[in-house]
RODO-2510 file (C-alpha; in nm, 4 decimals, decimal comma):
residues 353
     n   res          X          Y          Z
     1     x     0,5240    -1,1243     0,9748
     2     x     0,1482    -1,1087     0,8841
     3     x    -0,1353    -0,9611     0,7572
     4     x    -0,1897    -0,6814     0,9130
     5     x    -0,5306    -0,5495     0,7230
     6     x    -0,7684    -0,6450     1,0212
     7     x    -0,9772    -0,4478     1,3110
     8     x    -0,8047    -0,3932     1,6576
     9     x    -1,0070    -0,3964     1,8740
    10     x    -1,1226    -0,0606     2,0666
    11     x    -1,1274     0,0701     2,4047
    12     x    -1,4271     0,2444     2,5548
    13     x    -1,5503     0,2395     2,1885
    14     x    -1,2773     0,4963     2,0337
    15     x    -0,9938     0,3357     1,8686
    16     x    -0,6114     0,3595     1,9643
    17     x    -0,5099     0,6399     1,7886
    18     x    -0,8247     0,8513     1,7602
    19     x    -0,9282     1,1529     1,9939
    20     x    -1,2637     1,1398     1,9965
    21     x    -1,3307     1,4933     2,1482
    22     x    -1,1194     1,6560     1,9780
    23     x    -1,1327     1,4954     1,6432
    24     x    -1,5271     1,5565     1,6694
    25     x    -1,5235     1,9309     1,6917
    26     x    -1,3159     1,9431     1,4522
    27     x    -1,5691     1,7264     1,2456
    28     x    -1,8472     1,9741     1,3622
    29     x    -1,6816     2,2915     1,2437
    30     x    -1,5725     2,2249     0,9401
    31     x    -1,7670     1,9135     0,8296
    32     x    -2,0952     2,0369     1,0257
    33     x    -2,1942     1,6901     1,2115
    34     x    -2,3011     1,6640     1,5315
    35     x    -1,9953     1,5302     1,7379
    36     x    -2,2488     1,2847     1,9333
    37     x    -2,3885     1,1093     1,6079
    38     x    -1,9869     1,0241     1,5227
    39     x    -1,8193     0,7432     1,5822
    40     x    -1,5347     0,5321     1,4824
    41     x    -1,3911     0,2227     1,3636
    42     x    -1,0922     0,0660     1,2201
    43     x    -1,1027     0,0403     0,8711
    44     x    -0,7206    -0,1438     0,8348
    45     x    -0,4052    -0,1169     1,0114
    46     x    -0,2312    -0,1598     0,6846
    47     x     0,1360    -0,1603     0,7227
    48     x     0,2400     0,0767     0,8539
    49     x    -0,0364     0,4134     0,8319
    50     x    -0,3469     0,3544     0,9956
    51     x    -0,7387     0,3796     0,8771
    52     x    -1,0397     0,4298     1,0616
    53     x    -1,3970     0,4970     0,9109
    54     x    -1,5718     0,7939     1,0295
    55     x    -1,9836     0,6895     1,0316
    56     x    -2,2437     0,8978     1,1040
    57     x    -2,5632     0,7607     1,2954
    58     x    -2,4077     0,4442     1,2043
    59     x    -2,3371     0,4870     0,8153
    60     x    -1,9982     0,5113     0,6959
    61     x    -1,9328     0,8870     0,6136
    62     x    -1,5624     1,0070     0,6199
    63     x    -1,2206     0,8268     0,6297
    64     x    -0,9115     0,9064     0,8445
    65     x    -0,5760     0,7917     0,7482
    66     x    -0,2686     0,8977     0,9926
    67     x     0,0355     0,7481     1,1111
    68     x     0,0547     0,4591     1,3294
    69     x     0,1596     0,5026     1,6868
    70     x     0,4887     0,5853     1,8250
    71     x     0,5436     0,7929     1,5059
    72     x     0,8011     0,9964     1,4724
    73     x     0,9052     1,0843     1,1420
    74     x     0,9822     0,9811     0,7619
    75     x     0,8739     0,9926     0,4724
    76     x     0,7401     0,5874     0,4780
    77     x     0,4372     0,7576     0,7119
    78     x     0,3918     1,0857     0,5536
    79     x     0,0360     1,1075     0,5026
    80     x     0,0196     1,4499     0,4557
    81     x     0,2354     1,3556     0,1141
    82     x    -0,0082     1,0865     0,1046
    83     x    -0,2732     1,2893     0,0811
    84     x    -0,1581     1,5760    -0,1838
    85     x    -0,0781     1,3017    -0,4193
    86     x    -0,4017     1,1493    -0,3989
    87     x    -0,5739     1,5101    -0,4449
    88     x    -0,3318     1,5732    -0,7257
    89     x    -0,4877     1,2838    -0,9377
    90     x    -0,8959     1,3908    -0,8865
    91     x    -0,9097     1,5079    -1,2407
    92     x    -0,6663     1,2446    -1,3972
    93     x    -0,8025     0,8855    -1,5498
    94     x    -0,6533     0,7069    -1,1934
    95     x    -0,9456     0,6441    -0,9566
    96     x    -0,8887     0,7732    -0,6054
    97     x    -1,0822     0,8547    -0,3089
    98     x    -1,1892     1,2339    -0,2816
    99     x    -0,9448     1,4525    -0,0393
   100     x    -1,1282     1,6977     0,1689
   101     x    -0,9055     1,8225     0,4077
   102     x    -0,4851     1,7665     0,5047
   103     x    -0,4699     1,8426     0,8219
   104     x    -0,1633     1,9598     1,0781
   105     x    -0,2949     2,1048     1,3975
   106     x    -0,1712     1,9485     1,7240
   107     x    -0,5349     2,1027     1,8530
   108     x    -0,7136     1,8283     1,6891
   109     x    -0,4294     1,5130     1,6607
   110     x    -0,0824     1,5122     1,7684
   111     x    -0,0004     1,3671     1,3965
   112     x    -0,1000     1,5075     1,0999
   113     x    -0,4008     1,3439     0,9099
   114     x    -0,5693     1,2913     0,5441
   115     x    -0,9569     1,3238     0,5623
   116     x    -1,1266     1,2576     0,3128
   117     x    -1,4818     1,1101     0,1454
   118     x    -1,5909     0,7080     0,2668
   119     x    -1,5642     0,5606    -0,0743
   120     x    -1,8301     0,2571    -0,1359
   121     x    -1,6900    -0,1024    -0,2239
   122     x    -1,4399    -0,3638    -0,0976
   123     x    -1,0888    -0,4316    -0,1615
   124     x    -1,0261    -0,8145    -0,1861
   125     x    -0,8322    -0,9197     0,1266
   126     x    -0,9936    -1,2503     0,1915
   127     x    -1,2207    -1,5454    -0,0582
   128     x    -1,4785    -1,3933     0,0916
   129     x    -1,4194    -1,0406    -0,0983
   130     x    -1,3780    -1,2085    -0,4087
   131     x    -1,7075    -1,4296    -0,3967
   132     x    -1,8367    -1,0934    -0,3906
   133     x    -1,7717    -1,0615    -0,7656
   134     x    -1,8921    -1,2926    -1,0234
   135     x    -1,6642    -1,5853    -1,1285
   136     x    -1,7306    -1,4993    -1,4817
   137     x    -1,6242    -1,1571    -1,4041
   138     x    -1,2842    -1,1999    -1,2597
   139     x    -1,0852    -1,2208    -1,5092
   140     x    -1,1596    -0,8746    -1,6160
   141     x    -1,1603    -0,7719    -1,2633
   142     x    -0,7633    -0,8569    -1,2629
   143     x    -0,7385    -0,6518    -1,6302
   144     x    -0,9728    -0,3596    -1,4900
   145     x    -0,6703    -0,3375    -1,1792
   146     x    -0,3622    -0,3714    -1,3993
   147     x    -0,5636    -0,0596    -1,6641
   148     x    -0,5398     0,1416    -1,3211
   149     x    -0,2454     0,1164    -1,2991
   150     x    -0,1361     0,2075    -1,6697
   151     x    -0,3665     0,4596    -1,5859
   152     x    -0,0914     0,5818    -1,2714
   153     x     0,1584     0,5405    -1,5142
   154     x     0,0392     0,7853    -1,7744
   155     x    -0,0057     1,0760    -1,5656
   156     x     0,1799     1,3634    -1,6375
   157     x     0,3350     1,4551    -1,3158
   158     x     0,4647     1,8278    -1,4125
   159     x     0,0789     1,8907    -1,5471
   160     x    -0,0977     1,7709    -1,1773
   161     x     0,1742     1,9622    -0,9839
   162     x     0,3679     1,6272    -0,8529
   163     x     0,6787     1,6815    -1,0755
   164     x     0,8786     1,7941    -0,7099
   165     x     0,8771     1,4467    -0,5942
   166     x     1,1708     1,3784    -0,8277
   167     x     1,4718     1,3014    -0,6761
   168     x     1,8136     1,2634    -0,8494
   169     x     1,9702     0,9331    -0,9160
   170     x     1,8287     0,5597    -1,0014
   171     x     1,4728     0,4871    -0,8335
   172     x     1,5876     0,1761    -0,7629
   173     x     1,9259     0,2534    -0,6018
   174     x     1,7760     0,4633    -0,4008
   175     x     1,5094     0,2364    -0,2758
   176     x     1,7752    -0,0472    -0,2279
   177     x     1,9733     0,1937     0,0262
   178     x     1,6162     0,3321     0,1589
   179     x     1,4902    -0,0166     0,2414
   180     x     1,8348    -0,1587     0,3517
   181     x     1,8611     0,1805     0,6077
   182     x     1,5052     0,1304     0,6952
   183     x     1,5122    -0,2194     0,8006
   184     x     1,8943    -0,1586     1,0049
   185     x     1,7422     0,1532     1,1975
   186     x     1,4469    -0,0189     1,3098
   187     x     1,5307    -0,4341     1,3539
   188     x     1,5878    -0,5347     1,6326
   189     x     1,7603    -0,8770     1,5384
   190     x     2,0054    -0,9708     1,3085
   191     x     1,8384    -1,1213     0,9673
   192     x     2,1644    -1,2121     0,7227
   193     x     1,9491    -1,2904     0,4355
   194     x     1,8210    -0,9149     0,4446
   195     x     2,1936    -0,8217     0,3459
   196     x     2,2358    -1,1024     0,1133
   197     x     1,9582    -1,0336    -0,1181
   198     x     2,0166    -0,7066    -0,1108
   199     x     2,3635    -0,7461    -0,2585
   200     x     2,2363    -0,9472    -0,4935
   201     x     1,9944    -0,6780    -0,6435
   202     x     2,2774    -0,4379    -0,6375
   203     x     2,4820    -0,6544    -0,8443
   204     x     2,2173    -0,7499    -1,0814
   205     x     2,0219    -0,4254    -1,1340
   206     x     1,9394    -0,3981    -1,4670
   207     x     2,0047    -0,0677    -1,7151
   208     x     1,6959     0,0824    -1,7282
   209     x     1,8207     0,4392    -1,8696
   210     x     1,5659     0,4190    -2,1193
   211     x     1,2492     0,3053    -1,9261
   212     x     0,9387     0,4585    -1,8745
   213     x     0,9735     0,6990    -1,5701
   214     x     0,6302     0,8308    -1,4196
   215     x     0,4582     0,8072    -1,1086
   216     x     0,4988     0,4852    -0,8860
   217     x     0,2098     0,3544    -0,6635
   218     x     0,4799     0,1442    -0,4937
   219     x     0,2295    -0,0810    -0,2654
   220     x    -0,0197    -0,1857    -0,5760
   221     x    -0,2023    -0,4851    -0,4923
   222     x    -0,5988    -0,5933    -0,4732
   223     x    -0,6192    -0,5164    -0,1031
   224     x    -0,4691    -0,1545    -0,1867
   225     x    -0,8284    -0,1035    -0,4733
   226     x    -1,1634    -0,0401    -0,3715
   227     x    -1,4066    -0,2547    -0,6113
   228     x    -1,7169    -0,2798    -0,6670
   229     x    -1,9254    -0,5715    -0,7164
   230     x    -1,8733    -0,5457    -1,0940
   231     x    -1,5240    -0,6014    -1,0472
   232     x    -1,4967    -0,2024    -1,1418
   233     x    -1,1730    -0,0047    -0,9365
   234     x    -1,3692     0,2417    -0,7654
   235     x    -1,0532     0,3818    -0,5994
   236     x    -0,6701     0,2758    -0,5551
   237     x    -0,5752     0,3596    -0,1943
   238     x    -0,2471     0,3379     0,0196
   239     x    -0,0125     0,5581    -0,1737
   240     x     0,2370     0,6071     0,1253
   241     x     0,5105     0,4213    -0,0844
   242     x     0,4298     0,6321    -0,4096
   243     x     0,7549     0,8297    -0,5812
   244     x     0,8680     0,8771    -0,9192
   245     x     1,1036     0,6091    -1,0735
   246     x     1,0609     0,3284    -1,3560
   247     x     0,7259     0,2700    -1,3580
   248     x     0,7766    -0,1244    -1,4150
   249     x     0,8664    -0,1640    -1,0799
   250     x     0,4993    -0,1401    -0,9861
   251     x     0,4028    -0,3960    -1,2099
   252     x     0,6948    -0,6440    -1,1026
   253     x     0,5356    -0,5438    -0,7543
   254     x     0,1641    -0,6648    -0,8434
   255     x     0,3187    -0,9879    -1,0717
   256     x     0,5209    -1,0506    -0,6830
   257     x     0,1843    -1,0416    -0,4879
   258     x    -0,0517    -1,1930    -0,7142
   259     x     0,2349    -1,5364    -0,8105
   260     x     0,4168    -1,5817    -0,5218
   261     x     0,3371    -1,7930    -0,2420
   262     x     0,1142    -1,6610    -0,0219
   263     x     0,2505    -1,8928     0,2655
   264     x     0,5392    -1,6380     0,2340
   265     x     0,4056    -1,3015     0,1761
   266     x     0,1014    -1,3972     0,3943
   267     x    -0,1328    -1,2102     0,1743
   268     x    -0,4390    -1,3317     0,0400
   269     x    -0,4834    -1,2395    -0,3601
   270     x    -0,7151    -1,4170    -0,5782
   271     x    -0,5414    -1,6994    -0,7789
   272     x    -0,5652    -1,8126    -1,1110
   273     x    -0,8018    -2,1183    -1,0283
   274     x    -1,0011    -1,8397    -0,8440
   275     x    -1,0264    -1,6319    -1,1942
   276     x    -0,7242    -1,4503    -1,2441
   277     x    -0,5700    -1,4783    -1,5510
   278     x    -0,2143    -1,5955    -1,5870
   279     x     0,0976    -1,4337    -1,5229
   280     x     0,2060    -1,3807    -1,9008
   281     x    -0,1795    -1,3220    -1,9956
   282     x    -0,1481    -1,0177    -1,6893
   283     x     0,1396    -0,8651    -1,8320
   284     x     0,0391    -0,8940    -2,1992
   285     x    -0,2759    -0,6813    -2,0924
   286     x    -0,0491    -0,4084    -1,9080
   287     x     0,2052    -0,3600    -2,2142
   288     x    -0,1123    -0,3787    -2,4342
   289     x    -0,2855    -0,0917    -2,2046
   290     x     0,0393     0,1328    -2,1040
   291     x     0,1780     0,1348    -2,4807
   292     x     0,4807     0,0077    -2,4073
   293     x     0,7453    -0,3145    -2,3547
   294     x     0,7725    -0,4264    -1,9799
   295     x     1,1183    -0,5475    -1,9054
   296     x     1,2907    -0,7372    -1,5885
   297     x     0,9660    -0,7933    -1,4700
   298     x     1,1060    -1,0764    -1,2898
   299     x     1,4298    -0,8674    -1,1206
   300     x     1,1502    -0,6290    -0,9991
   301     x     0,9518    -0,9034    -0,8604
   302     x     1,2444    -1,0496    -0,6839
   303     x     1,2948    -0,6464    -0,5243
   304     x     0,9144    -0,6169    -0,4916
   305     x     0,9815    -0,9367    -0,2278
   306     x     1,2831    -0,8172    -0,0808
   307     x     1,1261    -0,4668    -0,0258
   308     x     0,8128    -0,6597     0,1937
   309     x     1,0554    -0,8751     0,3779
   310     x     1,1767    -0,4919     0,4895
   311     x     0,8586    -0,3791     0,5564
   312     x     0,7196    -0,6685     0,7472
   313     x     1,0514    -0,6665     0,9799
   314     x     0,9209    -0,3166     1,0523
   315     x     0,5102    -0,4054     1,1230
   316     x     0,7060    -0,7101     1,3332
   317     x     0,8964    -0,4415     1,5558
   318     x     0,6466    -0,1985     1,5360
   319     x     0,3897    -0,4450     1,7117
   320     x     0,6561    -0,5088     1,9413
   321     x     0,6923    -0,2219     2,0509
   322     x     0,3036    -0,1844     2,0878
   323     x     0,2901     0,1371     1,8169
   324     x     0,0397    -0,0390     1,6000
   325     x    -0,2655    -0,0202     1,8021
   326     x    -0,4501    -0,2471     1,9411
   327     x    -0,4674    -0,5105     1,7283
   328     x    -0,3603    -0,8510     1,9362
   329     x    -0,0893    -0,9905     1,7005
   330     x     0,1308    -1,2134     1,9027
   331     x     0,4670    -1,0297     1,8001
   332     x     0,6582    -1,3485     1,7304
   333     x     0,4178    -1,4650     1,4779
   334     x     0,4446    -1,1242     1,3350
   335     x     0,7825    -1,1664     1,2843
   336     x     0,8117    -1,5502     1,1136
   337     x     0,9333    -1,5728     0,7845
   338     x     1,0931    -1,2605     0,6767
   339     x     1,4333    -1,4136     0,5381
   340     x     1,2062    -1,6579     0,3459
   341     x     1,0415    -1,4038     0,1751
   342     x     1,3885    -1,2161     0,1117
   343     x     1,5559    -1,5462    -0,0278
   344     x     1,2269    -1,6248    -0,2669
   345     x     1,2667    -1,2794    -0,3893
   346     x     1,6576    -1,3830    -0,4591
   347     x     1,4837    -1,7013    -0,6386
   348     x     1,3091    -1,5008    -0,8809
   349     x     1,6530    -1,2834    -0,9936
   350     x     1,9043    -1,5438    -1,0029
   351     x     1,6514    -1,8740    -1,0788
   352     x     1,8137    -2,0492    -0,8030
   353     x     1,9160    -1,9604    -0,3942
***
């Protein structure tokens, strides 16, 4: 497994996944920029969709987000859906990037893409990113992040036109079935722990018939937000895993990311020692801002680690097949630790292995 929030090398000055001639012509027609003034660089290859900064005269002006190379379909990489969700949230309390166009035109790119304004700021990917926020402001920064999560969960999904994202049946049940199915469809190896932990998650699933249901981000963590130097949240990004479901699953995911061993998740996050609050304080802040009790957080944190293991196996397989662009990552290194990550989720839901 690997944190893929890095920049793959470009070939001939244009990164894989971008057709500079056709995309440049489209930008010229719709946004008035001379194609000769444009350049493209990878902002993040994320865990699936690819994100590029579009510069004009060397300055960041727009962002283009598309599915991974070799994309053959599936809702996990449906960038048009992701763009629609961000556009729907424009006039809510949720900070989002301004979406300009959702394009599905093979004459521009062979896959759909979302074209949006560049949002100044930075995600928290490394200790150097965190160092840009004063030490005395970091606890409040974490609370700002949690407040943005609560804002997502307060969205009236029908009022913003997202009510059709509802699906029949229980959200967690669907998620367990979906991610196991995606793991089985993409993996090239047998990892027994994935099925073992899945069985425990099914057996121990909470009865959340009274749980709050709303918009779930699905991948809410510090490197999926854009921060200002003051520690405010300029935008929440990477909405590709969003859905309608029990909102406490998002809190469980955030808790799992912030308080699990980074050697397992391979995702750097700010620690308590670096100024972020303790787990209990983070949960208390969410409950205060959301106006509801957060139940079964450890179960959902365990579920989050298992889901991350499934996602990581998909990343490993796509790197192995050359579908993640010119990352330069060693596939074998990328594939390490997937079972251990799933078993860490088991620890959370059972207290032991």
